[in-house]
C-alpha positions, 0 to 999 in steps of 0.5 A, a space after each residue: 469530510 467536514 471538520 478536518 483541520 488543514 493538512 489533516 489526512 483523510 483516513 479510510 478503511 482499506 475495504 472502503 477505498 473506491 476507484 474514485 479515491 484511487 484516481 483522485 488522491 495519493 494513498 498511504 497504505 499500511 499493512 501487507 498484501 494479506 492484511 490490506 485489500 488495496 495493497 492486495 489489488 495492486 501487488 502484481 503491479 509493484 516492482 517488489 514482491 512481498 509475502 509472509 516469508 520474503 520481500 523480493 526486489 529484483 534478484 535479491 530476496 530478504 526475510 520478511 521477519 526482519 525487512 519491511 518495504 517502504 516505497 513511493 510508487 505511482 500506480 495508474 
């Protein structure tokens, strides 16, 4: 992407992310599995399950209306 300043992140629509992007770059995803296509593809590989109603980590479940997971997790 020509014209980016040093340290400026690449920004791409979730539907435009390719397998090559995933292999070559660290991704920062916004949204949840219902609103982000990449998150939806990897959701089953994550240790946290996130639905419209709940966020589940291990044996603990929290209301999604007041909790949002923020995580750094390697997916390969």
